[in-house]
C-alpha positions as CSV (number, residue, x, y, z in Angstrom):
1,M,9.4,47.8,125.2
2,H,12.5,49.5,126.5
3,E,10.1,48.2,129.9
4,I,9.7,44.3,129.3
5,Y,13.7,44.0,128.3
6,G,14.9,46.9,130.6
7,N,13.4,44.4,133.2
8,A,14.6,41.2,132.3
9,H,16.6,39.0,134.4
10,V,18.4,37.8,131.1
11,T,18.2,38.3,127.4
12,L,18.9,35.9,124.8
13,A,19.7,37.1,121.6
14,I,19.7,34.4,119.1
15,C,22.3,35.3,116.2
16,T,21.7,33.2,113.7
17,S,17.9,33.6,113.4
18,I,16.5,35.8,110.5
19,K,13.0,35.5,111.9
20,A,11.6,35.2,115.1
21,N,9.6,32.2,115.3
22,E,13.0,30.0,114.1
23,R,14.6,27.7,116.6
24,I,17.5,27.7,118.4
25,P,20.7,26.0,117.2
26,Y,21.4,22.5,119.9
27,S,23.8,20.9,117.3
28,R,27.4,22.2,118.2
29,E,29.7,19.5,116.1
30,V,32.9,21.7,116.5
31,W,32.8,20.8,120.4
32,R,33.7,17.4,119.6
33,F,37.1,18.0,118.6
34,Q,40.3,19.4,120.3
35,T,41.4,22.0,118.2
36,G,45.0,23.4,118.1
37,T,47.7,25.4,115.7
38,C,50.1,24.2,113.3
39,R,52.7,26.0,111.6
40,L,52.4,26.2,107.2
41,Y,55.0,25.6,105.1
42,S,55.6,29.0,104.1
43,G,55.9,30.0,108.0
44,H,52.2,31.3,108.7
45,W,50.7,30.0,111.6
46,L,47.4,28.3,112.2
47,A,45.0,29.2,114.5
48,N,41.2,28.4,115.4
49,V,40.7,31.7,116.7
50,D,37.0,32.6,118.4
51,M,35.0,35.9,116.7
52,P,34.9,38.5,118.2
53,L,31.7,39.9,120.1
54,N,31.5,42.8,118.3
55,E,31.8,41.5,115.0
56,I,28.9,38.9,115.9
57,R,26.5,42.2,116.6
58,Q,27.5,43.5,113.5
59,R,27.3,40.7,111.2
60,S,24.9,38.6,112.5
61,P,21.5,37.4,111.0
62,L,20.4,38.6,114.4
63,S,22.0,42.3,113.6
64,T,20.2,43.0,110.2
65,R,16.6,43.2,112.0
66,A,15.8,46.2,113.4
67,W,13.2,45.6,116.2
68,T,16.6,43.7,117.9
69,L,18.2,46.4,118.5
70,Q,16.5,48.3,121.4
71,E,16.0,45.0,122.3
72,E,19.6,45.0,122.6
73,R,20.5,48.0,124.0
74,L,17.9,48.2,127.0
75,S,18.8,44.8,127.9
76,P,21.6,44.4,131.3
77,R,22.5,41.4,130.5
78,V,22.6,39.7,127.4
79,L,23.6,36.0,126.6
80,Y,24.2,35.6,122.6
81,V,23.5,32.1,121.0
82,C,25.5,32.1,117.9
83,G,26.0,28.6,115.7
84,Q,28.9,27.1,117.6
85,Q,29.5,29.5,120.4
86,I,27.7,31.3,123.4
87,Y,28.8,35.1,124.9
88,W,27.7,36.6,127.5
89,S,27.7,40.0,128.5
90,C,26.6,42.5,131.2
91,L,28.1,45.5,132.6
92,L,30.8,43.8,134.7
93,S,31.9,41.6,132.3
94,Q,32.6,39.7,128.5
95,R,33.1,36.3,128.5
96,N,32.2,33.3,125.8
97,E,31.3,29.4,127.4
98,T,34.9,28.6,127.6
99,G,35.2,31.4,130.4
100,Q,37.6,33.8,128.4
101,N,37.3,37.5,128.3
102,I,36.0,38.3,125.5
103,A,37.1,41.8,126.1
104,Q,40.3,41.1,125.4
105,N,41.4,39.6,122.2
106,R,44.0,37.3,122.0
107,L,45.5,38.6,118.2
108,E,46.0,41.9,118.6
109,G,44.5,43.9,115.4
110,L,41.9,41.7,115.2
111,D,38.6,43.4,116.1
112,S,38.4,45.7,113.4
113,F,34.8,46.8,115.2
114,T,36.0,48.8,117.9
115,W,34.2,51.4,117.3
116,M,30.7,49.7,118.5
117,R,29.9,50.4,122.2
118,H,29.6,48.2,124.5
119,P,26.2,47.0,124.4
120,Q,25.2,48.0,128.3
121,S,26.7,51.5,128.1
122,F,23.1,53.3,127.1
123,L,21.7,52.1,130.1
124,Q,24.6,52.7,132.2
125,A,24.6,56.7,130.5
126,R,20.8,56.7,131.4
127,R,21.0,55.5,134.8
128,D,24.2,58.0,135.1
129,Q,21.8,60.6,133.5
130,D,25.0,61.2,131.5
131,L,23.9,64.3,129.0
132,V,26.9,63.9,126.6
133,S,26.9,60.1,126.5
134,L,23.4,60.0,126.1
135,R,24.1,62.8,122.8
136,V,26.5,60.8,121.3
137,Q,24.9,57.1,122.0
138,W,21.8,58.9,120.3
139,L,23.9,59.0,117.3
140,E,26.4,55.7,117.4
141,L,22.4,54.2,117.9
142,V,20.5,55.9,114.7
143,R,24.0,54.9,112.5
144,A,23.5,50.9,114.0
145,Y,19.3,51.7,113.1
146,V,19.2,53.1,110.2
147,K,21.6,49.7,108.2
148,R,19.0,47.9,109.4
149,D,15.9,45.9,107.6
150,I,12.1,46.4,108.9
151,T,9.2,44.7,107.4
152,K,7.0,47.0,107.8
153,T,8.5,50.5,107.7
154,S,6.0,52.3,109.5
155,D,7.3,50.9,112.2
156,R,9.9,53.0,111.5
157,F,10.2,55.4,114.1
158,L,8.1,52.6,116.9
159,A,10.9,49.8,116.7
160,I,13.5,52.7,118.2
161,A,10.8,53.9,120.5
162,G,11.9,51.9,123.3
163,L,15.6,54.0,123.0
164,A,13.8,57.6,122.3
165,V,12.3,57.4,125.7
166,Q,15.0,56.4,128.0
167,C,17.4,59.1,126.7
168,I,14.3,62.3,127.2
169,G,14.3,59.8,131.0
170,P,16.5,62.4,132.2
171,Y,15.0,65.7,131.3
172,T,11.8,64.4,133.1
173,N,11.0,66.2,136.5
174,E,9.4,64.8,140.1
175,N,6.4,64.4,138.7
176,G,7.5,62.6,135.6
177,D,6.8,65.3,133.4
178,V,9.4,66.3,130.5
179,K,11.5,69.7,130.5
180,G,13.5,71.2,128.0
181,Q,13.8,68.4,125.3
182,E,11.9,67.6,122.9
183,Y,11.2,65.0,119.8
184,L,11.5,66.1,116.4
185,A,11.3,63.4,114.2
186,G,14.5,61.4,114.9
187,L,16.2,64.5,115.8
188,W,16.3,66.5,119.1
189,R,15.8,70.0,120.2
190,E,18.6,70.7,122.5
191,S,21.2,68.7,119.8
192,F,18.9,69.6,116.1
193,P,21.9,71.3,114.4
194,E,24.6,68.3,114.9
195,D,21.4,65.5,114.3
196,L,20.7,67.4,111.8
197,S,24.7,66.6,110.2
198,W,23.9,63.0,109.5
199,S,25.6,62.5,106.0
200,V,24.7,59.1,103.5
201,Q,27.8,56.8,102.7
202,A,26.5,55.1,99.9
203,P,23.4,56.2,99.1
204,K,20.2,53.9,97.8
205,A,17.9,55.2,94.1
206,P,15.2,57.6,95.3
207,E,12.3,55.8,94.8
208,K,13.2,54.0,97.8
209,N,12.4,56.5,99.9
210,L,10.2,56.8,103.0
211,R,9.2,60.4,102.2
212,S,5.6,58.6,103.9
213,V,7.0,58.1,106.6
214,A,9.3,61.1,107.9
215,P,10.3,64.1,106.4
216,T,13.5,64.2,104.8
217,W,15.2,66.2,106.7
218,S,15.1,63.5,108.8
219,W,17.8,59.8,108.7
220,A,14.1,58.0,109.1
221,S,13.2,59.1,105.5
222,L,16.3,57.1,104.1
223,P,15.5,53.4,102.3
224,V,15.9,50.7,104.8
225,C,19.6,49.6,105.9
226,S,21.2,52.7,104.5
227,D,24.9,53.3,105.5
228,I,25.3,56.8,107.2
229,A,27.0,58.4,109.2
230,T,26.1,60.5,112.3
231,Q,29.2,61.7,114.2
232,N,31.2,63.5,111.6
233,R,33.0,66.3,112.5
234,F,30.6,69.1,113.6
235,E,31.2,73.2,114.3
236,P,28.5,74.7,115.3
237,I,27.5,78.6,114.2
238,S,25.7,81.3,115.5
239,E,23.5,82.0,112.7
240,F,21.7,78.8,112.5
241,K,18.6,78.3,115.2
242,L,15.6,76.6,114.8
243,L,12.2,78.8,115.2
244,E,10.1,76.5,116.4
245,T,8.1,76.7,119.0
246,P,8.1,74.0,121.9
247,Q,5.2,72.7,122.7
248,L,6.2,71.1,126.0
249,G,4.3,73.2,128.6
250,K,1.4,73.7,126.8
251,E,-1.8,72.3,128.5
252,D,-3.3,70.9,125.6
253,Q,0.5,68.4,124.5
254,P,1.0,65.9,126.8
255,S,4.3,65.8,128.8
256,K,5.3,62.6,129.9
257,P,8.7,61.0,128.1
258,Q,6.0,58.0,126.4
259,E,4.0,61.2,124.6
260,V,6.0,62.8,123.7
261,V,8.2,60.7,121.7
262,M,5.1,59.2,119.7
263,R,4.3,63.1,119.0
264,G,8.1,63.9,117.9
265,D,7.3,60.6,115.4
266,L,4.7,63.0,113.9
267,V,6.6,65.7,113.4
268,R,6.7,67.0,109.8
269,S,8.2,70.2,109.2
270,V,10.3,72.7,111.7
271,K,11.2,75.7,111.0
272,V,14.4,77.3,110.9
273,C,16.9,79.9,109.7
274,G,20.6,80.3,108.7
275,R,22.9,81.3,106.3
276,V,22.6,79.7,102.7
277,R,25.2,79.6,99.6
278,R,24.8,78.5,96.2
279,L,26.6,75.3,95.9
280,F,28.2,76.3,92.4
281,S,27.5,80.3,89.9
282,E,25.0,80.1,87.3
283,I,28.1,80.3,84.5
284,S,29.7,77.5,86.6
285,N,30.8,74.6,83.6
286,K,29.6,70.5,84.3
287,K,32.7,68.4,83.5
288,E,33.1,64.7,83.6
289,W,34.5,63.5,87.2
290,T,37.1,61.6,85.1
291,S,38.5,65.0,84.6
292,I,39.0,65.9,88.0
293,V,40.2,63.0,88.8
294,P,44.1,63.6,89.9
295,K,46.9,61.2,88.4
296,Q,48.3,58.3,89.7
297,G,51.4,59.2,91.9
298,S,49.5,62.1,91.9
299,T,48.8,64.0,96.0
300,G,45.2,65.7,96.5
301,E,41.5,64.0,96.0
302,F,40.7,66.3,93.0
303,D,43.2,67.9,90.0
304,F,41.9,71.3,89.1
305,S,44.9,71.8,87.3
306,N,43.2,72.0,83.2
307,Y,40.7,74.8,85.3
308,I,42.2,77.1,87.3
309,S,40.7,80.3,86.3
310,D,37.5,78.0,85.0
311,P,34.2,77.7,88.2
312,I,33.5,74.7,87.6
313,H,31.3,71.5,88.9
314,S,31.1,68.1,89.0
315,R,29.3,64.7,90.1
316,N,30.1,61.1,89.9
317,A,27.0,58.7,89.3
318,K,28.2,56.1,91.6
319,T,28.8,57.7,94.5
320,G,26.8,60.2,94.6
321,Q,29.5,62.8,95.6
322,L,29.2,66.1,94.2
323,V,32.4,68.6,93.7
324,A,31.8,72.7,93.4
325,Y,35.4,74.4,92.1
326,E,35.3,78.4,92.2
327,P,39.1,80.2,90.7
328,H,40.8,81.2,94.4
329,K,38.2,79.2,96.4
330,Q,38.2,76.1,98.6
331,E,36.3,73.7,96.8
332,V,33.2,72.1,98.0
333,V,32.6,68.4,98.5
334,V,29.1,67.0,99.7
335,Q,27.4,64.2,99.1
336,L,24.0,63.6,97.5
337,D,21.3,61.5,99.3
338,Y,20.1,59.5,96.8
339,L,22.2,58.5,93.2
340,F,19.7,60.3,90.6
341,P,21.1,59.0,87.3
342,E,22.3,60.9,84.0
343,I,20.0,62.5,81.8
344,G,21.7,64.6,80.0
345,A,22.1,68.3,79.9
346,R,19.0,68.5,82.4
347,D,21.0,67.4,85.4
348,S,22.6,71.1,85.3
349,L,20.7,74.1,85.5
350,D,17.2,73.0,84.7
351,V,14.3,71.2,86.8
352,L,13.1,67.7,85.8
353,S,9.9,67.1,84.1
354,D,7.2,65.9,85.3
355,A,8.0,63.0,83.4
356,D,11.1,62.6,84.3
357,L,10.7,62.3,87.7
358,K,7.3,59.8,87.0
359,K,10.4,57.5,84.8
360,L,12.4,57.9,88.5
361,G,9.4,57.0,90.0
362,M,9.8,60.0,91.9
363,P,6.5,61.8,93.2
364,S,6.3,65.4,91.5
365,D,6.8,67.5,94.0
366,W,10.2,66.2,94.4
367,K,12.9,68.8,91.9
368,I,17.0,68.7,91.2
369,I,17.8,72.2,91.0
370,D,21.1,72.8,90.7
371,A,21.7,69.1,90.6
372,I,20.8,68.7,94.2
373,A,17.9,66.1,95.2
374,E,15.8,68.7,97.4
375,T,12.7,68.2,98.5
376,I,10.7,71.0,97.6
377,L,7.2,70.6,99.8
378,D,5.4,72.3,102.8
379,E,8.5,71.6,105.0
380,E,10.4,74.2,106.8
381,A,13.6,73.4,106.7
């Protein structure tokens, strides 16, 4: 995949297509009429403004398909064909068919998708062998990729494998063998702690998990079309270490980039060591979420004035946010990966029975302990 699109003269991105076999749109009636501006009675102006390319890349039907992400990011030149406009993007310029430089917005504040990187910035970082930029680029790619849908969930790693192969390219020696880097189920050995710090923005039902595809510590195990954050504020600690023995360099292990990525897709467990703490104590009392929501006009995200001397915890059943509070300590706020329904007293310190898990559509080796969804498997992470 990376060789096909990476060596293409130009890639056509049909932004209106939901399926690969749909035709290219050809009837664009809008260009039959001359456009202009007019002033409304309210004093406001009405104008026809072209949609920014970043918005098209994020909201078009094409952007909902998992496979098209690497097709776009691996291409040195892309022609975006939309319903009423055509856009061009390469390392040198970005323009539409009227000749306008679309890298500059005509109206200030129009483009709310400036967080998205230039389509060819990944290729630029790869050619420059900029390891720092590639690391940041990978996190942004994962965020964009997890949002997308895929017909066969078993292809989740395969549909991003071309980008992974390019990411590992700078770590190859003169013989083309990979040295000093390893792919671990969508994460990288050299940046494993930071890659592991992804968090869910909008949790989904647990029965939609892709545990059959990837281990639960990997973003690839999340349901398709998930919204996650990958570039969170991260502060490394010396106590956390990846203990997994590197597989590179062993005689029976392949070391070419594509082979390393394919082997990394099959990783299901890793060994780590680090400091852990209990989220809340055994004497902590569960409280309703509404009891810690600050009143209108109050400052602060939470209000613990009713529980100044009591350890408590609370869960927002709609968002999956969990808060633990203890006197004289900073509250701890975590985000659950999945939305588990309230199940009476079992939401506290008990473990769900196999019958409860069956009702949720979960395998019997899933448990809920201390109100946190944990996976008790043979995964050592």
